LUMNUSE-207765 format. One record per residue (C-alpha): residue in three letters; x, y, z; residue number from 1. Coordinates in Angstrom, 1 decimal, always signed. Example, Ala and Ser with C-alpha at 12.3 -4.5 7.8 and 13.67 -1.06 7.14 Angstrom:
<rs>
{r ALA; {+12.3; -4.5; +7.8}; 1}
{r SER; {+13.7; -1.1; +7.1}; 2}
</rs>
This chain:
<rs>
{r UNK; {-7.8; +172.9; +228.1}; 1}
{r UNK; {-7.0; +176.6; +227.5}; 2}
{r UNK; {-5.0; +177.6; +224.1}; 3}
{r UNK; {-2.6; +179.3; +226.6}; 4}
{r UNK; {-1.6; +176.3; +228.8}; 5}
{r UNK; {+1.9; +176.2; +228.7}; 6}
{r UNK; {+2.4; +179.2; +226.4}; 7}
{r UNK; {+5.5; +181.6; +227.7}; 8}
{r UNK; {+4.2; +185.5; +227.9}; 9}
{r UNK; {+5.9; +188.4; +228.8}; 10}
{r UNK; {+4.5; +191.6; +230.4}; 11}
{r UNK; {+6.3; +194.8; +230.7}; 12}
{r UNK; {+5.1; +196.8; +233.6}; 13}
{r UNK; {+3.1; +193.9; +235.1}; 14}
{r UNK; {+3.6; +194.6; +239.1}; 15}
{r UNK; {+0.5; +196.6; +239.0}; 16}
{r UNK; {-2.6; +198.3; +237.2}; 17}
{r UNK; {-3.3; +196.8; +234.0}; 18}
{r UNK; {-0.2; +194.6; +233.4}; 19}
{r UNK; {-0.9; +193.2; +236.8}; 20}
{r UNK; {-4.5; +192.0; +235.2}; 21}
{r UNK; {-3.3; +191.1; +232.1}; 22}
{r UNK; {-0.7; +188.7; +233.8}; 23}
{r UNK; {-3.0; +187.3; +236.5}; 24}
{r UNK; {-5.7; +186.0; +234.1}; 25}
{r UNK; {-3.2; +184.6; +231.6}; 26}
{r UNK; {-1.3; +182.7; +234.5}; 27}
{r UNK; {-4.9; +181.3; +235.6}; 28}
{r UNK; {-5.3; +180.2; +231.8}; 29}
{r UNK; {-2.1; +178.6; +232.2}; 30}
{r UNK; {+0.4; +180.6; +230.7}; 31}
{r UNK; {+3.8; +180.9; +232.0}; 32}
{r UNK; {+4.6; +184.5; +232.8}; 33}
{r UNK; {+7.7; +186.9; +232.7}; 34}
{r UNK; {+6.6; +189.8; +235.2}; 35}
{r UNK; {+8.4; +192.5; +234.3}; 36}
{r UNK; {+8.6; +195.7; +236.5}; 37}
{r UNK; {+11.2; +197.8; +237.8}; 38}
{r UNK; {+8.8; +198.5; +240.6}; 39}
{r UNK; {+9.4; +202.5; +240.1}; 40}
{r UNK; {+7.5; +205.7; +241.0}; 41}
{r UNK; {+4.5; +206.6; +237.9}; 42}
{r UNK; {+7.4; +209.3; +236.9}; 43}
{r UNK; {+10.1; +206.8; +236.4}; 44}
{r UNK; {+11.8; +207.1; +239.9}; 45}
{r UNK; {+13.3; +204.3; +242.2}; 46}
{r UNK; {+13.0; +200.9; +242.1}; 47}
{r UNK; {+11.1; +198.4; +244.3}; 48}
{r UNK; {+9.2; +195.0; +244.4}; 49}
{r UNK; {+5.9; +194.9; +242.7}; 50}
{r UNK; {+7.2; +192.1; +240.8}; 51}
{r UNK; {+7.9; +189.6; +243.1}; 52}
{r UNK; {+4.5; +190.3; +244.7}; 53}
{r UNK; {+2.5; +189.4; +241.4}; 54}
{r UNK; {+4.9; +186.0; +241.0}; 55}
{r UNK; {+3.5; +185.4; +244.4}; 56}
{r UNK; {+0.2; +186.0; +243.5}; 57}
{r UNK; {+0.7; +183.9; +240.4}; 58}
{r UNK; {+2.0; +180.9; +242.4}; 59}
{r UNK; {+0.2; +181.0; +245.3}; 60}
{r UNK; {-3.0; +180.7; +242.9}; 61}
{r UNK; {-1.0; +177.5; +241.2}; 62}
{r UNK; {+0.6; +179.3; +238.1}; 63}
{r UNK; {+4.0; +180.0; +236.9}; 64}
{r UNK; {+6.3; +182.8; +237.1}; 65}
{r UNK; {+9.5; +184.5; +237.6}; 66}
{r UNK; {+10.2; +187.9; +237.8}; 67}
{r UNK; {+12.1; +190.4; +235.8}; 68}
{r UNK; {+13.1; +193.8; +237.3}; 69}
{r UNK; {+15.3; +195.5; +234.1}; 70}
{r UNK; {+14.3; +198.8; +233.0}; 71}
{r UNK; {+12.7; +198.5; +229.1}; 72}
{r UNK; {+14.2; +201.7; +228.7}; 73}
{r UNK; {+17.4; +200.4; +228.7}; 74}
{r UNK; {+18.6; +198.0; +226.0}; 75}
{r UNK; {+20.0; +195.7; +227.8}; 76}
{r UNK; {+17.3; +195.6; +230.3}; 77}
{r UNK; {+14.8; +195.0; +227.6}; 78}
{r UNK; {+16.9; +192.4; +225.9}; 79}
{r UNK; {+17.1; +190.5; +229.7}; 80}
{r UNK; {+13.2; +190.0; +230.0}; 81}
{r UNK; {+13.5; +187.9; +226.7}; 82}
{r UNK; {+16.5; +185.9; +227.6}; 83}
{r UNK; {+15.2; +185.6; +231.1}; 84}
{r UNK; {+11.9; +184.1; +229.6}; 85}
{r UNK; {+13.7; +181.4; +226.9}; 86}
{r UNK; {+16.1; +180.7; +229.1}; 87}
{r UNK; {+13.9; +179.5; +231.9}; 88}
{r UNK; {+10.8; +178.6; +229.3}; 89}
{r UNK; {+12.7; +178.0; +226.0}; 90}
{r UNK; {+11.0; +180.0; +223.9}; 91}
{r UNK; {+8.5; +183.4; +224.1}; 92}
{r UNK; {+5.2; +183.2; +222.6}; 93}
{r UNK; {+3.5; +186.1; +223.6}; 94}
{r UNK; {+4.8; +189.6; +224.3}; 95}
{r UNK; {+2.7; +192.6; +225.9}; 96}
{r UNK; {+4.6; +195.7; +226.1}; 97}
{r UNK; {+2.7; +197.5; +229.3}; 98}
{r UNK; {+5.3; +199.7; +230.8}; 99}
{r UNK; {+5.0; +203.2; +230.9}; 100}
{r UNK; {+5.8; +206.4; +232.8}; 101}
{r UNK; {+3.7; +209.7; +233.1}; 102}
{r UNK; {+5.7; +213.2; +233.0}; 103}
{r UNK; {+2.4; +215.9; +232.1}; 104}
{r UNK; {+2.8; +219.4; +231.8}; 105}
{r UNK; {+1.6; +221.7; +228.4}; 106}
{r UNK; {+4.4; +221.5; +226.1}; 107}
{r UNK; {+5.1; +225.4; +226.8}; 108}
{r UNK; {+6.4; +224.1; +230.3}; 109}
{r UNK; {+7.8; +220.7; +229.7}; 110}
{r UNK; {+11.4; +220.2; +229.6}; 111}
{r UNK; {+12.9; +218.4; +226.8}; 112}
{r UNK; {+14.3; +216.2; +229.5}; 113}
{r UNK; {+10.8; +215.1; +230.5}; 114}
{r UNK; {+10.2; +214.8; +226.7}; 115}
{r UNK; {+13.2; +212.0; +226.3}; 116}
{r UNK; {+12.0; +210.3; +229.5}; 117}
{r UNK; {+8.9; +209.2; +228.4}; 118}
{r UNK; {+9.4; +208.9; +225.2}; 119}
{r UNK; {+12.5; +206.8; +225.9}; 120}
{r UNK; {+9.8; +204.1; +228.5}; 121}
{r UNK; {+6.9; +204.5; +226.0}; 122}
{r UNK; {+8.0; +203.9; +222.2}; 123}
{r UNK; {+12.4; +203.0; +222.6}; 124}
{r UNK; {+11.7; +200.5; +225.8}; 125}
{r UNK; {+8.3; +199.3; +223.6}; 126}
{r UNK; {+10.8; +198.7; +220.4}; 127}
{r UNK; {+13.7; +197.3; +222.8}; 128}
{r UNK; {+11.8; +194.7; +224.3}; 129}
{r UNK; {+10.0; +193.8; +220.7}; 130}
{r UNK; {+13.2; +193.9; +218.9}; 131}
{r UNK; {+14.8; +191.1; +221.1}; 132}
{r UNK; {+11.6; +189.1; +220.9}; 133}
{r UNK; {+12.0; +189.3; +217.2}; 134}
{r UNK; {+13.9; +186.7; +216.0}; 135}
{r UNK; {+12.7; +184.3; +218.6}; 136}
{r UNK; {+9.5; +184.6; +217.2}; 137}
{r UNK; {+10.6; +184.9; +213.4}; 138}
{r UNK; {+12.2; +181.2; +214.0}; 139}
{r UNK; {+9.6; +179.7; +215.8}; 140}
{r UNK; {+7.0; +180.6; +213.4}; 141}
{r UNK; {+5.1; +181.9; +216.0}; 142}
{r UNK; {+4.6; +185.4; +217.8}; 143}
{r UNK; {+1.4; +187.3; +219.4}; 144}
{r UNK; {+2.7; +191.1; +220.6}; 145}
{r UNK; {+0.5; +194.0; +222.2}; 146}
{r UNK; {+1.2; +197.1; +222.0}; 147}
{r UNK; {-0.1; +199.6; +224.4}; 148}
{r UNK; {-1.7; +202.5; +222.7}; 149}
{r UNK; {-3.7; +205.4; +224.5}; 150}
{r UNK; {-6.7; +207.7; +223.4}; 151}
{r UNK; {-3.9; +210.6; +224.4}; 152}
{r UNK; {-2.3; +209.5; +221.3}; 153}
{r UNK; {-4.9; +208.7; +219.3}; 154}
{r UNK; {-7.3; +211.9; +219.5}; 155}
{r UNK; {-5.4; +213.8; +222.0}; 156}
{r UNK; {-5.1; +215.0; +225.7}; 157}
{r UNK; {-3.8; +218.2; +226.8}; 158}
{r UNK; {-1.3; +218.3; +228.7}; 159}
{r UNK; {+0.6; +215.4; +227.5}; 160}
{r UNK; {+2.4; +215.8; +224.6}; 161}
{r UNK; {+5.0; +213.4; +225.2}; 162}
{r UNK; {+3.5; +210.9; +226.2}; 163}
{r UNK; {+0.9; +211.0; +223.3}; 164}
{r UNK; {+3.5; +211.7; +220.9}; 165}
{r UNK; {+4.4; +207.9; +222.2}; 166}
{r UNK; {+1.5; +206.5; +222.0}; 167}
{r UNK; {+0.9; +207.5; +218.7}; 168}
{r UNK; {+4.0; +206.3; +217.6}; 169}
{r UNK; {+3.1; +202.6; +218.6}; 170}
{r UNK; {+0.2; +202.6; +215.4}; 171}
{r UNK; {+3.4; +203.4; +213.5}; 172}
{r UNK; {+5.3; +200.4; +214.8}; 173}
{r UNK; {+2.2; +198.1; +214.6}; 174}
{r UNK; {+1.4; +198.8; +211.0}; 175}
{r UNK; {+5.1; +197.9; +209.8}; 176}
{r UNK; {+5.6; +194.8; +211.9}; 177}
{r UNK; {+2.3; +193.4; +211.1}; 178}
{r UNK; {+3.4; +193.8; +207.5}; 179}
{r UNK; {+6.9; +192.1; +208.1}; 180}
{r UNK; {+5.7; +189.5; +210.6}; 181}
{r UNK; {+2.4; +188.4; +208.6}; 182}
{r UNK; {+4.6; +185.2; +206.6}; 183}
{r UNK; {+6.1; +184.2; +210.2}; 184}
{r UNK; {+2.6; +184.0; +212.2}; 185}
{r UNK; {+3.4; +187.1; +214.0}; 186}
{r UNK; {+0.6; +189.1; +214.4}; 187}
{r UNK; {+0.8; +192.4; +216.3}; 188}
{r UNK; {-1.9; +194.6; +217.9}; 189}
{r UNK; {-2.3; +197.9; +219.7}; 190}
{r UNK; {-4.6; +198.7; +223.3}; 191}
{r UNK; {-6.1; +202.0; +223.7}; 192}
{r UNK; {-7.2; +201.3; +227.1}; 193}
{r UNK; {-8.7; +203.5; +229.8}; 194}
{r UNK; {-8.8; +202.4; +233.5}; 195}
{r UNK; {-8.2; +203.2; +237.3}; 196}
{r UNK; {-5.0; +202.9; +237.8}; 197}
{r UNK; {-2.5; +204.0; +239.9}; 198}
{r UNK; {-0.7; +206.2; +236.4}; 199}
{r UNK; {-4.4; +207.6; +235.6}; 200}
{r UNK; {-4.7; +208.8; +239.2}; 201}
{r UNK; {-2.3; +211.5; +238.9}; 202}
{r UNK; {-3.5; +213.1; +235.6}; 203}
{r UNK; {-4.9; +216.5; +236.7}; 204}
{r UNK; {-8.8; +216.9; +236.5}; 205}
{r UNK; {-9.7; +212.5; +237.0}; 206}
{r UNK; {-12.1; +211.4; +239.7}; 207}
{r UNK; {-9.6; +210.7; +242.8}; 208}
{r UNK; {-9.5; +206.8; +244.2}; 209}
{r UNK; {-8.3; +204.4; +246.9}; 210}
{r UNK; {-5.5; +203.2; +244.5}; 211}
{r UNK; {-5.7; +199.6; +246.2}; 212}
{r UNK; {-10.0; +199.8; +245.7}; 213}
{r UNK; {-10.2; +201.1; +242.4}; 214}
{r UNK; {-14.0; +201.3; +241.4}; 215}
{r UNK; {-15.2; +198.4; +240.1}; 216}
{r UNK; {-16.8; +200.2; +237.2}; 217}
{r UNK; {-13.2; +201.1; +235.9}; 218}
{r UNK; {-11.4; +198.5; +236.9}; 219}
{r UNK; {-7.9; +197.2; +234.7}; 220}
{r UNK; {-9.3; +193.8; +234.8}; 221}
{r UNK; {-12.2; +195.4; +232.5}; 222}
{r UNK; {-9.4; +195.9; +229.8}; 223}
{r UNK; {-7.6; +192.6; +229.8}; 224}
{r UNK; {-10.5; +190.7; +227.8}; 225}
{r UNK; {-9.3; +192.6; +224.7}; 226}
{r UNK; {-5.9; +191.6; +225.5}; 227}
{r UNK; {-6.6; +187.9; +225.8}; 228}
{r UNK; {-8.0; +188.4; +222.2}; 229}
{r UNK; {-4.8; +189.6; +221.0}; 230}
{r UNK; {-2.6; +187.2; +222.5}; 231}
{r UNK; {-5.0; +183.9; +221.1}; 232}
{r UNK; {-4.2; +182.2; +218.1}; 233}
{r UNK; {-7.1; +183.7; +216.6}; 234}
{r UNK; {-5.9; +187.1; +216.8}; 235}
{r UNK; {-6.1; +189.5; +213.9}; 236}
{r UNK; {-3.2; +191.6; +213.4}; 237}
{r UNK; {-2.3; +195.4; +212.4}; 238}
{r UNK; {-5.5; +196.4; +214.7}; 239}
{r UNK; {-6.1; +199.0; +217.2}; 240}
{r UNK; {-9.0; +197.6; +219.9}; 241}
{r UNK; {-10.4; +200.8; +222.9}; 242}
{r UNK; {-11.1; +198.8; +226.4}; 243}
{r UNK; {-12.4; +200.7; +228.9}; 244}
{r UNK; {-15.1; +200.0; +231.7}; 245}
{r UNK; {-16.2; +196.8; +230.1}; 246}
{r UNK; {-16.6; +198.8; +226.9}; 247}
{r UNK; {-14.6; +197.5; +223.6}; 248}
{r UNK; {-14.3; +199.2; +220.4}; 249}
{r UNK; {-11.8; +199.7; +217.6}; 250}
{r UNK; {-10.0; +202.4; +215.6}; 251}
{r UNK; {-9.0; +202.9; +212.5}; 252}
{r UNK; {-7.1; +205.3; +210.0}; 253}
{r UNK; {-9.3; +206.0; +206.9}; 254}
{r UNK; {-8.3; +207.7; +203.6}; 255}
{r UNK; {-10.3; +209.5; +200.7}; 256}
{r UNK; {-9.5; +208.7; +197.0}; 257}
{r UNK; {-9.0; +212.6; +196.7}; 258}
{r UNK; {-8.0; +214.2; +193.3}; 259}
{r UNK; {-5.2; +214.0; +190.7}; 260}
{r UNK; {-4.1; +216.9; +189.8}; 261}
{r UNK; {-0.8; +216.3; +188.3}; 262}
{r UNK; {+1.9; +218.5; +186.8}; 263}
{r UNK; {-0.6; +221.4; +187.2}; 264}
{r UNK; {-1.2; +221.4; +190.7}; 265}
{r UNK; {-0.9; +224.6; +192.2}; 266}
{r UNK; {-2.5; +225.8; +195.4}; 267}
{r UNK; {-5.4; +227.7; +193.3}; 268}
{r UNK; {-6.1; +224.3; +192.3}; 269}
{r UNK; {-6.1; +222.5; +195.7}; 270}
{r UNK; {-8.2; +225.5; +197.1}; 271}
{r UNK; {-10.9; +224.5; +193.9}; 272}
{r UNK; {-11.0; +220.9; +194.7}; 273}
{r UNK; {-10.8; +221.3; +198.2}; 274}
{r UNK; {-14.5; +220.2; +198.9}; 275}
{r UNK; {-13.3; +216.7; +196.9}; 276}
{r UNK; {-10.1; +216.4; +198.8}; 277}
{r UNK; {-11.7; +216.4; +202.5}; 278}
{r UNK; {-14.8; +214.7; +201.4}; 279}
{r UNK; {-14.6; +211.7; +203.8}; 280}
{r UNK; {-17.8; +209.8; +202.6}; 281}
{r UNK; {-16.4; +207.5; +200.5}; 282}
{r UNK; {-13.4; +206.7; +202.9}; 283}
{r UNK; {-11.4; +203.6; +202.7}; 284}
{r UNK; {-9.0; +202.0; +205.8}; 285}
{r UNK; {-6.2; +200.9; +205.7}; 286}
{r UNK; {-6.6; +197.1; +204.2}; 287}
{r UNK; {-9.3; +198.5; +201.4}; 288}
{r UNK; {-6.6; +201.2; +200.5}; 289}
{r UNK; {-3.5; +199.3; +200.1}; 290}
{r UNK; {-5.7; +196.5; +197.8}; 291}
{r UNK; {-7.1; +199.0; +195.6}; 292}
{r UNK; {-3.9; +200.4; +195.2}; 293}
{r UNK; {-2.0; +197.2; +194.2}; 294}
{r UNK; {-4.9; +196.6; +191.7}; 295}
{r UNK; {-4.2; +199.7; +190.3}; 296}
{r UNK; {-0.4; +199.2; +189.9}; 297}
{r UNK; {-1.0; +195.7; +188.8}; 298}
{r UNK; {-3.1; +197.1; +185.8}; 299}
{r UNK; {-0.7; +199.2; +184.8}; 300}
{r UNK; {+1.8; +196.5; +184.5}; 301}
{r UNK; {+2.8; +195.8; +180.9}; 302}
{r UNK; {+1.7; +192.5; +179.8}; 303}
</rs>
């Protein structure tokens, strides 16, 4: 029996692309899926029946699923995704935040309305749905949450200031919630995917392809194995997994020990020690850094 048998999963933006691939695979493994999708265009306009079509596909294959067509950018809509899961199945075990839109322009030409639209769907929408699921997972002492980040945020991409800012914000949200959820067995990680989807097809400079028949080597399903791991009982927490075309890796933030200039700190002293300040040869990741800082703080405590 699959470990996902009977688990309740909500996936936002699951009417196509990556979200659909995740929904189909989790349903195939026995999960009961809430398929959320407004059904709008890539820029967020309009609405449609994309969620219903995925539900029909899951049910035709013998799985369990229901549709939710709310917008994650609405607090009430976001909450309805979790309410529908609990009303239909009694709980929510897994949340995959995948919904997103694009309004790509260089920052100079971007309007603040275009900034707000993308931020509201990506980071606010993710926070709204996660906030609704959090107390349920907290009380049941179990939860697995995936936030969808992007290389556009982690590494940068021309013309995507709004999208990149929202996607990098996912890492900050993950870092805090990984700490807050640890005692209640809530594990949260970020996905940085790459695939041929309706959304990526609109990015300037990307190869053109048939949306209904994406290139096999760039299929959304090749990202899903990383998501399955992040949704599993043995999932880590506070990690960033990169996945594209069957290639998988991790990204992490590192920091060095730097120098302690104390009360004598000045610009001149800073420049004098610049080589040490910028030397990353012995840098640590966040886990190692926090452990070292806790140990150092403990030593400073009086006996």
